[in-house]
N, C-alpha and C positions, 0 to 999 in steps of 0.2 A: 732552849734559849731563843730559837728563831720562830717560836709560835707564841702568839698573844691570845689572851683571853677575849671573850666577846666584848666585855666592857672596855678593854683597851683598844680593840679594833674600832668600836664606836667612838671612843675619845679621839683616836687618830683621824677618823673621817671628819668629825666635827672640827677638830683643830685645823685640818687641811683646808676645809671650806672657809673657815674664818680668815685664815692667812691669805688665801687666793682671792678673797673678796675685799681685802683691805682698801683698795681704791674706792670702793662703793660706800662702806660704812664709816670710813674716815673722812669722807668729804663734808658731811655736816659738822664734823668737829674741826674743820679747818686744817687737817693734816694730810690730805691726799696728794702730797708731793712725792715724786719718785725718790728724790734724794733722802727725804725724811723717812719714807717707808723702808728704804734700804737700811737706814740706821736702826729702825725698830727691829727688823729681821735680824740684822747682824748681832746686835747686843742681846737679843733673845737667845741666839746660839751661844754667845759668851756666858750667859747666865745659866743655861741648861748644863753646859760642861761644869761650871763651878758647883752646881747643885749635886753632881754625881759625887764630888768629894765632900762638900759640906753637908748636904742633905742626907747622904747615906752613911757617912762615917762620923759626922759631928766634928771633923777637924776644920778649923776655921783658918783659911789662908788669907793673908793680906798682901800677897805678891803676885796674884794671877795677871796683873797688868804687864808683868815682864814677858809672859808667853804671848800676849796679844801683840806686843812690840816686836818680838822675834818673828812672829808670823808676818807682820807688815813689812819688816825689813827684808825678809826672805823672799816674799812675793815680789817686791819691787826689784830686787837683784835678779830674780828669774826674768822679769820683763826686760831688764837692761842686757843681760848676758845671753839668754836663750831665745825666748819668743814672747810675743805679746799675748799668746793664748793663756787663758786663766787656768786650765787644767794642770799643767806642770807647776804653775805658781802655787796653787792650793796644795798640791801633793807635797811639794818641798816645804811649804809653810807648816803643814801638819807634822811632817817628819822632823824638822829642826826644832819645832816647839816641843815635840815629844822627847827628843834627846836632851834638850835643856831642862825640861821638867824631870826627867830621870836624874840628872845631876843634882838639881836643887832638892828634889824629894829624897834622895838617898841620904843627904846630910840632915835635912829638916825633920824627917820622920824618926830621927834618933831621939827626939824629944816630943812631948805631947802637950796638950792644953795651951796656955798662954805662951809657953816657950816656943812651941811649934809656930804659933802665929807671928811671934817677934822674929824668928829665923826667916820665915818667908818674907816678911816685910824688909828685913835687912838685905836679903838677896835681891829683891826688887829694887830697892834704892841703889844698891851697887850697880845693878844692871842699868838703871837710869843714868847714873853718873858716868859709867863707862860709855854709854851711847851718846851722852851729851858732850863729853869733853875728851876722853882718852881714845876712844875708837873712832875719831873723826874721819880717818881715811876710809872707813867702812860705812859709817852712819851719816857723815857729813854734818854731824853736830847740831848746832842751833838752826842751821839752814834746812836741814832735812834731806832725805834721799829722794831725788826726782828722777824721772826718765828723761831722755834727750833723744832727738832724732838721729844723732850720730852714734848711739850705742851700738855695740857689735851685733847683738841678737843673732847668735850663730845658727839656730835652728831655722829662723825666718830667712836668713841669707842662703842657707843650703837649699831650702824649699822654694826659693825665689819669690817669697812673699813681699809684695811692694807696699810701702807705707803711703798714706794719702799725700797728695802733692803739697798740701799746706797744713799747718797746725801740728800738734803733738800726736804721737802714736796713741791709739786707743786700745785698751784691753778687749780681747775678743774671745769668742768660743767657737772653735772649729771654723774659723773664718768669718763669723758673724760678729760685727762690732757691738759692744754692749753699751748701753746708755738709755736713760729714761726708764720707761716701764719694762723694757726687756731686761735691763739690769736688775730691776726689782724682782721680776718673776723668777729669774735665775736664783737670786739669793732666797726667794721664798721656797723654791724647791729644795735647796740645800738645808733650810731650816726644818722643812717637813722630814727630810731624811734624818737629820740630827735628833729630832723629837722621837722618831721611830727607833733610832739606835738607843736613846735613853730609856724608852719603854722596855726594850729587850733587856737592857742592863738591870733595870729595876725588877724585872720579873724573873731573872735568871738565878741559879744558885749562887753565882758571884755576887749578885746584889743582896741576896739573903745573908751571905757571909758578911757583907759590909754592914748591914743592919745589926747583925750580931755584935760586930766590933763597936758600933755606936751604943748599943744597949749596955754591954758589959764586956769590955775588952779584957779585963783581968780574968774573968771567969773563962773566957774562951782560951786564954793562954794556959790557965791551969788544967784544962781538959786536954792539952797537948796540941792545940790548934795554933799554927804559926801565922800570926796576923800581919807580919811585916810585908810579905810579898803581895798580899791583898791591898794593903794600905798603899804601897808604892805603885801598884798597877792603877788603882783608882786615881792617884795623884797624876800619873802620866796620861791617862785617858782624859782627865779634866784639862790638863795643860794642852793636849792635842785639840780639844774643842776650842780652847782660847786661841791657839794658833790658826785654826780654820777661820774663826771670827777676824783675826788680824789680817789674814790673807784676803778675805772678802772686803775688808776696809780698803786694802790696797787695790783691789779690783775696781771698786766703785769710785775711788779717788787715788790714782797712782802716785802717792806720796807717802813716806814713812818718816815720822819724827819721834824724838825722844819723849815728847809729851804723852804719847800713848802708853809709856812705861811708868808713868808717875803714880805715886801712891794714892792720889785722889781717884784714879781710875779703878783701883782695887776696892777703894772705899765705896765708890758708887756701885760696884758689882755686889758687894755685901748688902748694901741697902736694897738693891733690886730683888735679891733673893729673899731677904727677910720680909720686905713689903708684900710680896706675892705669896710666900709661903715656903719655908724651908722643908725639903723633903717630899714636896708635891711635884708632880710632873708639870702641871700648867702654871703653878704659882710663879716661878722665876720669870717666865715669859710675860705674865701680866705685870709683875714688877718692873721689868725692863721697859715695856711699853709705857707704863705710867710715868716713869722718871724721864724717859726721853721726850714724852709729850710735854711734861712740865718744863723741861729744859729748853725746848724749841718753840713751843706755843706760848706758854705763860710768860716766858722771858721777853716775848716780842710785844706783849700788851703794854700800851703807854696810857698817859693821862687823857689824851684826846679820844682814844678808843673807849675808855671808861666814861668819859663825858657823854659820848654818843650813846652808850648802853644804858646809862641812868638819866637819859634826857627826859623821860616821862615823869620823873619826880619834881616836886617843888624846888626852887633854886637852893634854898638852905639845906634841905635834905640831900640834894644831889651833890653839893659840895662836901658834906660830911661823908657820904658814901664813897665818893671818889677819893677823898683824902685817906680813908681807912683802907680801901681796897688797893690803892696804889702801893701800899706797904707789902702786899702779898703777890704782886705781879711785877713784871719787868725785871729790874735788878734784884728785887726782893723775892723772887720765886723760890730761893732756898728756904725762906721762912715758911712758905706753904708746904714744901717738902718736909721741913722738920716738924711742923705742926701735925701733918699727916702721919709721920712716922711715930710720934708720940701717941697719938690716938690709937693707931693700930696696935702698938705694942701693949698699951694699957687694956683696950677693950677687945682686941682680936689678936691675942699673943701668937697664934699660929700663922698669922699672915692673912691676906685677903681671902685666899682660896680656902685654906683649912679653917679659918675663922668663920667664913660664911657657911661651910659645911657643918660646923658645930652649932651655929645658930639654927640652921634648918632642922637638925636632929633634935635640938632642945625644944623647938616649937612643936615638933611631932610628938615628943614625949608629953608635953603639956596638953596637946589636943587628944592624945591617945586615951587616957583614962575616962575622959568625958564621953567618948564614943563607945567604949567597951561595956559599961553597965547598960546603956541603952540597948545594945545588941543582946545582952543576956536577958533583960526584962522582956524584949520582944519575943525571944525564943521561948521564955517561960509562959508568956500568955498564950502563945501558939499551942504549947503542950497542954495547957489547962483547957483550952477550947476543944 
């Protein structure tokens, strides 16, 4: 399980280089902001974890936002009660999200198909309602859970760690405050580790068993293979990845709110995975980056920016282009996302990554026969000569 093939090692190296150089290649795209790049990285971790469940087993969960919220709440409470260091916050976020996933998965996995999806959605909505109204002493409801200067922070007090004289406490790593590009690179390293773990899971016998469950769970059960522990383990691991992403959200922005547990977050996660490619290693990351780019960049484009962009056109044509394009940017960025999703599902049903690989293989098959007779004729002429 701890050994990777040469292809996977090359993929990991290329992936690491792409992630670590994001400030360079995102600059021409207008997205080289530390806060935005942190979102790219964190939601990529979220999508990678979801892909372990959905991509390997085929079980579609509509409730993974609950684990994202649990991770955020746990991390903020760690900042308030223990220390502003991010390591305990992330550890507790992963543990509590895993425990919560174990509870939800134990009941949800008693059913399959659409019934499993509806059960996870129901649990997530109950979690959202509890966080929003019932558990306000813990979650602070609509206001959200915030850190304060007068929080006890027992570990910091015991170690004599002094907070800054002014302003709010800032999350740190072994005494070094996180912010800006340093916070991004910490999150980037966590993403690379998460990607490596997903590679190991995909290549392990455990991952092969999950693929067998996705292929034909009934046949595996008839052969005496108990699939329930494997399914529950995959569900818990996926929930722990979501808790890690939620903890990182709290590290980059020390606040936890019920909106992170809303069903729309789970829906966006499904879109990320399907756009990039379900069951592929890189696909969910690509999907997460694409949606977050549309959400943060396309949504910021306004009419004045469009007028400046189409300024080289004649006045009448410019007006038409601005009128049409304004429907797909700004507040209408969801229309762009929906149109893109339709096109990918129709023409690239495996997602961007898998669909691109299929197109490359098809072009190779088309080009192959034309090259093969040429080679045979050349060898035949050489033999006759």
